[in-house]
A tleap script that builds the chain and sets N, CA, C and O, in Angstrom:
source leaprc.protein.ff14SB
mol = sequence {
  NMET THR HIE LYS PRO ILE ASP PHE THR LYS
  VAL GLU THR LEU ARG ARG HIE MET LEU LEU
  THR ALA ALA ASP VAL ALA ASP LEU PHE GLY
  VAL SER ARG THR THR TYR TYR HIE TRP LEU
  GLU GLY LYS PRO LEU ARG GLN LYS ASN GLN
  GLU ARG VAL ARG GLY VAL LEU LYS GLN LEU
  LEU ALA ILE MET ALA ASP HIE GLY TRP PRO
  MET PRO GLU VAL ILE GLY ALA ASP GLN LYS
  THR ARG LYS ALA LYS LEU VAL ALA LEU LEU
  GLN GLN GLN CTHR
}
set mol.1.N position { -62.283 -36.516 24.290 }
set mol.1.CA position { -61.622 -35.269 24.029 }
set mol.1.C position { -60.709 -35.424 22.812 }
set mol.1.O position { -59.989 -36.416 22.694 }
set mol.2.N position { -60.740 -34.457 21.925 }
set mol.2.CA position { -59.911 -34.476 20.735 }
set mol.2.C position { -58.672 -33.635 20.966 }
set mol.2.O position { -58.764 -32.473 21.361 }
set mol.3.N position { -57.518 -34.222 20.721 }
set mol.3.CA position { -56.252 -33.524 20.891 }
set mol.3.C position { -55.713 -33.092 19.538 }
set mol.3.O position { -56.014 -33.698 18.509 }
set mol.4.N position { -54.913 -32.034 19.556 }
set mol.4.CA position { -54.173 -31.674 18.352 }
set mol.4.C position { -53.162 -32.785 18.086 }
set mol.4.O position { -52.717 -33.448 19.023 }
set mol.5.N position { -52.795 -32.998 16.830 }
set mol.5.CA position { -51.781 -34.007 16.548 }
set mol.5.C position { -50.469 -33.668 17.270 }
set mol.5.O position { -50.143 -32.499 17.479 }
set mol.6.N position { -49.746 -34.692 17.636 }
set mol.6.CA position { -48.456 -34.502 18.302 }
set mol.6.C position { -47.455 -33.978 17.278 }
set mol.6.O position { -47.315 -34.539 16.192 }
set mol.7.N position { -46.771 -32.914 17.630 }
set mol.7.CA position { -45.765 -32.305 16.762 }
set mol.7.C position { -44.428 -32.984 17.041 }
set mol.7.O position { -43.766 -32.687 18.036 }
set mol.8.N position { -44.042 -33.887 16.166 }
set mol.8.CA position { -42.821 -34.651 16.393 }
set mol.8.C position { -41.546 -33.844 16.161 }
set mol.8.O position { -40.468 -34.297 16.547 }
set mol.9.N position { -41.631 -32.670 15.546 }
set mol.9.CA position { -40.440 -31.812 15.516 }
set mol.9.C position { -40.149 -31.333 16.939 }
set mol.9.O position { -38.988 -31.193 17.322 }
set mol.10.N position { -41.187 -31.085 17.710 }
set mol.10.CA position { -40.991 -30.700 19.116 }
set mol.10.C position { -40.537 -31.890 19.958 }
set mol.10.O position { -39.736 -31.730 20.879 }
set mol.11.N position { -41.040 -33.066 19.648 }
set mol.11.CA position { -40.597 -34.272 20.348 }
set mol.11.C position { -39.106 -34.488 20.088 }
set mol.11.O position { -38.369 -34.867 20.998 }
set mol.12.N position { -38.661 -34.252 18.857 }
set mol.12.CA position { -37.247 -34.394 18.531 }
set mol.12.C position { -36.398 -33.366 19.282 }
set mol.12.O position { -35.293 -33.680 19.726 }
set mol.13.N position { -36.906 -32.153 19.424 }
set mol.13.CA position { -36.193 -31.132 20.193 }
set mol.13.C position { -36.072 -31.587 21.647 }
set mol.13.O position { -35.008 -31.459 22.254 }
set mol.14.N position { -37.141 -32.108 22.193 }
set mol.14.CA position { -37.132 -32.624 23.557 }
set mol.14.C position { -36.127 -33.783 23.678 }
set mol.14.O position { -35.341 -33.837 24.623 }
set mol.15.N position { -36.165 -34.689 22.725 }
set mol.15.CA position { -35.264 -35.847 22.744 }
set mol.15.C position { -33.806 -35.392 22.776 }
set mol.15.O position { -33.015 -35.881 23.583 }
set mol.16.N position { -33.459 -34.463 21.902 }
set mol.16.CA position { -32.072 -33.976 21.865 }
set mol.16.C position { -31.707 -33.254 23.152 }
set mol.16.O position { -30.605 -33.438 23.668 }
set mol.17.N position { -32.613 -32.435 23.681 }
set mol.17.CA position { -32.339 -31.725 24.938 }
set mol.17.C position { -32.093 -32.704 26.081 }
set mol.17.O position { -31.236 -32.474 26.935 }
set mol.18.N position { -32.840 -33.781 26.086 }
set mol.18.CA position { -32.714 -34.761 27.163 }
set mol.18.C position { -31.556 -35.737 26.936 }
set mol.18.O position { -31.328 -36.636 27.746 }
set mol.19.N position { -30.823 -35.552 25.824 }
set mol.19.CA position { -29.649 -36.368 25.489 }
set mol.19.C position { -29.999 -37.838 25.312 }
set mol.19.O position { -29.282 -38.722 25.781 }
set mol.20.N position { -31.109 -38.085 24.632 }
set mol.20.CA position { -31.568 -39.440 24.369 }
set mol.20.C position { -31.409 -39.765 22.896 }
set mol.20.O position { -31.410 -38.871 22.049 }
set mol.21.N position { -31.273 -41.040 22.596 }
set mol.21.CA position { -31.228 -41.484 21.208 }
set mol.21.C position { -32.670 -41.736 20.739 }
set mol.21.O position { -33.595 -41.837 21.544 }
set mol.22.N position { -32.826 -41.833 19.438 }
set mol.22.CA position { -34.142 -42.167 18.892 }
set mol.22.C position { -34.584 -43.547 19.400 }
set mol.22.O position { -35.766 -43.767 19.662 }
set mol.23.N position { -33.629 -44.466 19.535 }
set mol.23.CA position { -33.952 -45.801 20.055 }
set mol.23.C position { -34.434 -45.708 21.501 }
set mol.23.O position { -35.357 -46.421 21.894 }
set mol.24.N position { -33.808 -44.824 22.302 }
set mol.24.CA position { -34.235 -44.646 23.691 }
set mol.24.C position { -35.691 -44.167 23.745 }
set mol.24.O position { -36.507 -44.710 24.489 }
set mol.25.N position { -35.996 -43.157 22.956 }
set mol.25.CA position { -37.341 -42.587 22.966 }
set mol.25.C position { -38.355 -43.600 22.454 }
set mol.25.O position { -39.444 -43.725 23.014 }
set mol.26.N position { -38.007 -44.320 21.397 }
set mol.26.CA position { -38.921 -45.338 20.875 }
set mol.26.C position { -39.200 -46.378 21.952 }
set mol.26.O position { -40.342 -46.810 22.114 }
set mol.27.N position { -38.177 -46.781 22.685 }
set mol.27.CA position { -38.351 -47.753 23.772 }
set mol.27.C position { -39.265 -47.183 24.861 }
set mol.27.O position { -40.147 -47.884 25.358 }
set mol.28.N position { -39.060 -45.936 25.227 }
set mol.28.CA position { -39.924 -45.318 26.245 }
set mol.28.C position { -41.374 -45.246 25.778 }
set mol.28.O position { -42.298 -45.390 26.579 }
set mol.29.N position { -41.570 -45.020 24.476 }
set mol.29.CA position { -42.925 -44.967 23.910 }
set mol.29.C position { -43.516 -46.366 23.696 }
set mol.29.O position { -44.716 -46.499 23.457 }
set mol.30.N position { -42.684 -47.400 23.780 }
set mol.30.CA position { -43.164 -48.767 23.600 }
set mol.30.C position { -43.364 -49.148 22.150 }
set mol.30.O position { -44.223 -49.969 21.827 }
set mol.31.N position { -42.556 -48.543 21.263 }
set mol.31.CA position { -42.650 -48.844 19.831 }
set mol.31.C position { -41.255 -49.128 19.281 }
set mol.31.O position { -40.253 -48.943 19.972 }
set mol.32.N position { -41.207 -49.573 18.051 }
set mol.32.CA position { -39.918 -49.802 17.401 }
set mol.32.C position { -39.322 -48.460 16.957 }
set mol.32.O position { -40.022 -47.456 16.825 }
set mol.33.N position { -38.024 -48.484 16.735 }
set mol.33.CA position { -37.360 -47.286 16.224 }
set mol.33.C position { -37.908 -46.922 14.845 }
set mol.33.O position { -38.030 -45.742 14.514 }
set mol.34.N position { -38.238 -47.934 14.041 }
set mol.34.CA position { -38.818 -47.699 12.721 }
set mol.34.C position { -40.153 -46.952 12.844 }
set mol.34.O position { -40.413 -46.012 12.093 }
set mol.35.N position { -40.983 -47.370 13.779 }
set mol.35.CA position { -42.257 -46.695 13.986 }
set mol.35.C position { -42.031 -45.243 14.390 }
set mol.35.O position { -42.711 -44.344 13.896 }
set mol.36.N position { -41.076 -45.016 15.289 }
set mol.36.CA position { -40.770 -43.641 15.706 }
set mol.36.C position { -40.355 -42.806 14.489 }
set mol.36.O position { -40.819 -41.677 14.327 }
set mol.37.N position { -39.494 -43.349 13.643 }
set mol.37.CA position { -39.073 -42.608 12.452 }
set mol.37.C position { -40.243 -42.355 11.499 }
set mol.37.O position { -40.291 -41.314 10.843 }
set mol.38.N position { -41.174 -43.288 11.420 }
set mol.38.CA position { -42.369 -43.052 10.593 }
set mol.38.C position { -43.167 -41.872 11.141 }
set mol.38.O position { -43.676 -41.055 10.373 }
set mol.39.N position { -43.278 -41.782 12.458 }
set mol.39.CA position { -43.988 -40.649 13.065 }
set mol.39.C position { -43.262 -39.341 12.737 }
set mol.39.O position { -43.909 -38.325 12.484 }
set mol.40.N position { -41.949 -39.357 12.738 }
set mol.40.CA position { -41.185 -38.162 12.382 }
set mol.40.C position { -41.470 -37.734 10.943 }
set mol.40.O position { -41.435 -36.548 10.615 }
set mol.41.N position { -41.748 -38.711 10.101 }
set mol.41.CA position { -42.062 -38.445 8.699 }
set mol.41.C position { -43.510 -37.982 8.506 }
set mol.41.O position { -43.906 -37.598 7.405 }
set mol.42.N position { -44.290 -38.023 9.585 }
set mol.42.CA position { -45.667 -37.532 9.494 }
set mol.42.C position { -46.739 -38.598 9.444 }
set mol.42.O position { -47.920 -38.279 9.305 }
set mol.43.N position { -46.352 -39.863 9.555 }
set mol.43.CA position { -47.371 -40.920 9.548 }
set mol.43.C position { -48.186 -40.840 10.843 }
set mol.43.O position { -47.650 -40.506 11.899 }
set mol.44.N position { -49.478 -41.148 10.754 }
set mol.44.CA position { -50.342 -41.007 11.943 }
set mol.44.C position { -50.086 -42.084 12.999 }
set mol.44.O position { -49.609 -43.180 12.704 }
set mol.45.N position { -50.417 -41.729 14.223 }
set mol.45.CA position { -50.316 -42.661 15.353 }
set mol.45.C position { -51.657 -43.361 15.526 }
set mol.45.O position { -52.712 -42.782 15.268 }
set mol.46.N position { -51.602 -44.596 15.961 }
set mol.46.CA position { -52.823 -45.284 16.368 }
set mol.46.C position { -53.291 -44.645 17.672 }
set mol.46.O position { -52.486 -44.091 18.421 }
set mol.47.N position { -54.572 -44.723 17.936 }
set mol.47.CA position { -55.128 -44.094 19.129 }
set mol.47.C position { -54.447 -44.571 20.418 }
set mol.47.O position { -54.120 -43.760 21.284 }
set mol.48.N position { -54.232 -45.891 20.544 }
set mol.48.CA position { -53.598 -46.405 21.767 }
set mol.48.C position { -52.173 -45.879 21.913 }
set mol.48.O position { -51.723 -45.608 23.026 }
set mol.49.N position { -51.457 -45.733 20.788 }
set mol.49.CA position { -50.103 -45.184 20.848 }
set mol.49.C position { -50.133 -43.703 21.191 }
set mol.49.O position { -49.278 -43.218 21.932 }
set mol.50.N position { -51.094 -42.996 20.666 }
set mol.50.CA position { -51.193 -41.561 20.922 }
set mol.50.C position { -51.363 -41.285 22.428 }
set mol.50.O position { -50.726 -40.384 22.975 }
set mol.51.N position { -52.208 -42.052 23.074 }
set mol.51.CA position { -52.425 -41.869 24.508 }
set mol.51.C position { -51.162 -42.189 25.304 }
set mol.51.O position { -50.810 -41.467 26.237 }
set mol.52.N position { -50.486 -43.268 24.935 }
set mol.52.CA position { -49.261 -43.654 25.633 }
set mol.52.C position { -48.160 -42.623 25.414 }
set mol.52.O position { -47.467 -42.252 26.361 }
set mol.53.N position { -47.990 -42.157 24.184 }
set mol.53.CA position { -46.968 -41.162 23.869 }
set mol.53.C position { -47.224 -39.871 24.635 }
set mol.53.O position { -46.294 -39.285 25.189 }
set mol.54.N position { -48.470 -39.426 24.670 }
set mol.54.CA position { -48.793 -38.206 25.428 }
set mol.54.C position { -48.459 -38.369 26.911 }
set mol.54.O position { -47.953 -37.444 27.547 }
set mol.55.N position { -48.740 -39.535 27.447 }
set mol.55.CA position { -48.432 -39.795 28.851 }
set mol.55.C position { -46.933 -39.764 29.126 }
set mol.55.O position { -46.488 -39.180 30.115 }
set mol.56.N position { -46.158 -40.393 28.249 }
set mol.56.CA position { -44.699 -40.404 28.422 }
set mol.56.C position { -44.136 -38.995 28.256 }
set mol.56.O position { -43.245 -38.598 29.007 }
set mol.57.N position { -44.634 -38.243 27.296 }
set mol.57.CA position { -44.153 -36.887 27.095 }
set mol.57.C position { -44.420 -36.024 28.338 }
set mol.57.O position { -43.571 -35.224 28.731 }
set mol.58.N position { -45.579 -36.185 28.945 }
set mol.58.CA position { -45.881 -35.439 30.168 }
set mol.58.C position { -44.911 -35.816 31.279 }
set mol.58.O position { -44.456 -34.954 32.031 }
set mol.59.N position { -44.596 -37.098 31.383 }
set mol.59.CA position { -43.644 -37.551 32.399 }
set mol.59.C position { -42.245 -36.979 32.139 }
set mol.59.O position { -41.567 -36.543 33.070 }
set mol.60.N position { -41.822 -36.982 30.879 }
set mol.60.CA position { -40.505 -36.453 30.545 }
set mol.60.C position { -40.410 -34.960 30.863 }
set mol.60.O position { -39.406 -34.497 31.404 }
set mol.61.N position { -41.452 -34.221 30.527 }
set mol.61.CA position { -41.461 -32.790 30.850 }
set mol.61.C position { -41.434 -32.571 32.354 }
set mol.61.O position { -40.785 -31.641 32.832 }
set mol.62.N position { -42.128 -33.410 33.099 }
set mol.62.CA position { -42.119 -33.294 34.562 }
set mol.62.C position { -40.719 -33.571 35.117 }
set mol.62.O position { -40.278 -32.899 36.049 }
set mol.63.N position { -40.033 -34.539 34.557 }
set mol.63.CA position { -38.668 -34.843 35.004 }
set mol.63.C position { -37.736 -33.668 34.724 }
set mol.63.O position { -36.866 -33.351 35.535 }
set mol.64.N position { -37.922 -33.033 33.587 }
set mol.64.CA position { -37.110 -31.850 33.289 }
set mol.64.C position { -37.377 -30.751 34.318 }
set mol.64.O position { -36.445 -30.120 34.816 }
set mol.65.N position { -38.630 -30.530 34.625 }
set mol.65.CA position { -39.008 -29.456 35.543 }
set mol.65.C position { -38.649 -29.789 37.001 }
set mol.65.O position { -38.109 -28.949 37.720 }
set mol.66.N position { -38.948 -30.999 37.416 }
set mol.66.CA position { -38.790 -31.371 38.828 }
set mol.66.C position { -37.363 -31.756 39.194 }
set mol.66.O position { -36.955 -31.585 40.343 }
set mol.67.N position { -36.605 -32.270 38.244 }
set mol.67.CA position { -35.271 -32.792 38.542 }
set mol.67.C position { -34.145 -32.043 37.826 }
set mol.67.O position { -32.968 -32.357 38.006 }
set mol.68.N position { -34.513 -31.060 37.020 }
set mol.68.CA position { -33.490 -30.331 36.279 }
set mol.68.C position { -32.744 -31.156 35.265 }
set mol.68.O position { -31.559 -30.933 35.015 }
set mol.69.N position { -33.440 -32.112 34.679 }
set mol.69.CA position { -32.827 -32.990 33.680 }
set mol.69.C position { -32.418 -32.180 32.463 }
set mol.69.O position { -33.215 -31.353 32.020 }
set mol.70.N position { -31.284 -32.348 31.914 }
set mol.70.CA position { -30.223 -33.267 32.298 }
set mol.70.C position { -29.285 -32.646 33.340 }
set mol.70.O position { -28.724 -31.571 33.123 }
set mol.71.N position { -29.128 -33.322 34.443 }
set mol.71.CA position { -28.255 -32.874 35.518 }
set mol.71.C position { -26.796 -33.127 35.106 }
set mol.71.O position { -26.539 -33.925 34.204 }
set mol.72.N position { -25.842 -32.454 35.762 }
set mol.72.CA position { -24.435 -32.637 35.380 }
set mol.72.C position { -23.983 -34.092 35.370 }
set mol.72.O position { -23.232 -34.498 34.483 }
set mol.73.N position { -24.431 -34.884 36.345 }
set mol.73.CA position { -23.990 -36.283 36.365 }
set mol.73.C position { -24.581 -37.087 35.209 }
set mol.73.O position { -24.019 -38.105 34.805 }
set mol.74.N position { -25.702 -36.633 34.684 }
set mol.74.CA position { -26.315 -37.286 33.517 }
set mol.74.C position { -25.602 -36.863 32.240 }
set mol.74.O position { -25.385 -37.674 31.340 }
set mol.75.N position { -25.244 -35.598 32.173 }
set mol.75.CA position { -24.544 -35.080 30.993 }
set mol.75.C position { -23.235 -35.828 30.784 }
set mol.75.O position { -22.876 -36.148 29.651 }
set mol.76.N position { -22.523 -36.108 31.862 }
set mol.76.CA position { -21.243 -36.792 31.769 }
set mol.76.C position { -21.323 -38.301 31.676 }
set mol.76.O position { -20.303 -38.969 31.508 }
set mol.77.N position { -22.527 -38.848 31.783 }
set mol.77.CA position { -22.687 -40.302 31.787 }
set mol.77.C position { -22.712 -40.859 30.367 }
set mol.77.O position { -22.988 -40.136 29.409 }
set mol.78.N position { -22.420 -42.153 30.244 }
set mol.78.CA position { -22.586 -42.804 28.950 }
set mol.78.C position { -24.071 -43.017 28.696 }
set mol.78.O position { -24.893 -42.893 29.604 }
set mol.79.N position { -24.403 -43.338 27.450 }
set mol.79.CA position { -25.818 -43.415 27.042 }
set mol.79.C position { -26.605 -44.450 27.844 }
set mol.79.O position { -27.744 -44.195 28.234 }
set mol.80.N position { -26.017 -45.589 28.086 }
set mol.80.CA position { -26.712 -46.661 28.814 }
set mol.80.C position { -27.035 -46.221 30.243 }
set mol.80.O position { -28.137 -46.461 30.735 }
set mol.81.N position { -26.083 -45.585 30.898 }
set mol.81.CA position { -26.294 -45.101 32.261 }
set mol.81.C position { -27.332 -43.986 32.278 }
set mol.81.O position { -28.196 -43.943 33.153 }
set mol.82.N position { -27.239 -43.089 31.304 }
set mol.82.CA position { -28.193 -41.983 31.210 }
set mol.82.C position { -29.628 -42.496 31.100 }
set mol.82.O position { -30.526 -42.021 31.796 }
set mol.83.N position { -29.828 -43.466 30.222 }
set mol.83.CA position { -31.184 -44.013 30.058 }
set mol.83.C position { -31.628 -44.721 31.326 }
set mol.83.O position { -32.792 -44.607 31.711 }
set mol.84.N position { -30.742 -45.443 31.983 }
set mol.84.CA position { -31.099 -46.141 33.218 }
set mol.84.C position { -31.543 -45.152 34.296 }
set mol.84.O position { -32.507 -45.413 35.016 }
set mol.85.N position { -30.847 -44.019 34.412 }
set mol.85.CA position { -31.232 -42.992 35.395 }
set mol.85.C position { -32.604 -42.424 35.052 }
set mol.85.O position { -33.417 -42.179 35.944 }
set mol.86.N position { -32.864 -42.214 33.769 }
set mol.86.CA position { -34.148 -41.683 33.355 }
set mol.86.C position { -35.266 -42.680 33.645 }
set mol.86.O position { -36.320 -42.300 34.155 }
set mol.87.N position { -35.046 -43.941 33.327 }
set mol.87.CA position { -36.049 -44.978 33.585 }
set mol.87.C position { -36.343 -45.060 35.073 }
set mol.87.O position { -37.501 -45.215 35.462 }
set mol.88.N position { -35.322 -44.960 35.913 }
set mol.88.CA position { -35.524 -44.983 37.358 }
set mol.88.C position { -36.399 -43.822 37.801 }
set mol.88.O position { -37.282 -43.998 38.641 }
set mol.89.N position { -36.165 -42.636 37.248 }
set mol.89.CA position { -37.007 -41.477 37.588 }
set mol.89.C position { -38.448 -41.669 37.098 }
set mol.89.O position { -39.403 -41.311 37.787 }
set mol.90.N position { -38.584 -42.237 35.907 }
set mol.90.CA position { -39.931 -42.503 35.370 }
set mol.90.C position { -40.681 -43.482 36.280 }
set mol.90.O position { -41.877 -43.318 36.520 }
set mol.91.N position { -39.985 -44.485 36.777 }
set mol.91.CA position { -40.628 -45.467 37.646 }
set mol.91.C position { -41.022 -44.852 38.982 }
set mol.91.O position { -42.015 -45.268 39.578 }
set mol.92.N position { -40.271 -43.880 39.461 }
set mol.92.CA position { -40.613 -43.191 40.698 }
set mol.92.C position { -41.902 -42.404 40.557 }
set mol.92.O position { -42.628 -42.215 41.533 }
set mol.93.N position { -42.190 -41.941 39.341 }
set mol.93.CA position { -43.372 -41.125 39.095 }
set mol.93.C position { -44.654 -41.944 39.063 }
set mol.93.O position { -45.737 -41.399 39.273 }
set mol.94.N position { -44.551 -43.238 38.804 }
set mol.94.CA position { -45.767 -44.051 38.662 }
set mol.94.C position { -46.198 -44.645 39.981 }
set mol.94.O position { -47.201 -45.356 40.040 }
savepdb mol mol.pdb
quit
C-alpha cells in the first residue's frame, strides 16, 4: 500500500500540543534529533522509518483521544516526568 508522505508540519503541531520537545519525539520515533530536523526540512524518510513513525503517530493520537492528553497533571509536570508518563501509556498500548 502506498501512503501519502507524512506532513511534518502536522507532526510539529501534534508535538507542541502534546507538550513534547523535538528530542522527545525523535526518541519516540527511534531516530536522532538531527534526523527529525531533517524530516522537518523535507528530507525523505527511509521505508522502515516511515512505518515506525506512522505507528507511533497512531499511538500518540490514540493517547490524546483515549486519555485526554495532555491531562492537568501532565501540563503541570516537568518535561522528564511528562515524557515518562507518555512512555508508560505507550507501553500499555502494546
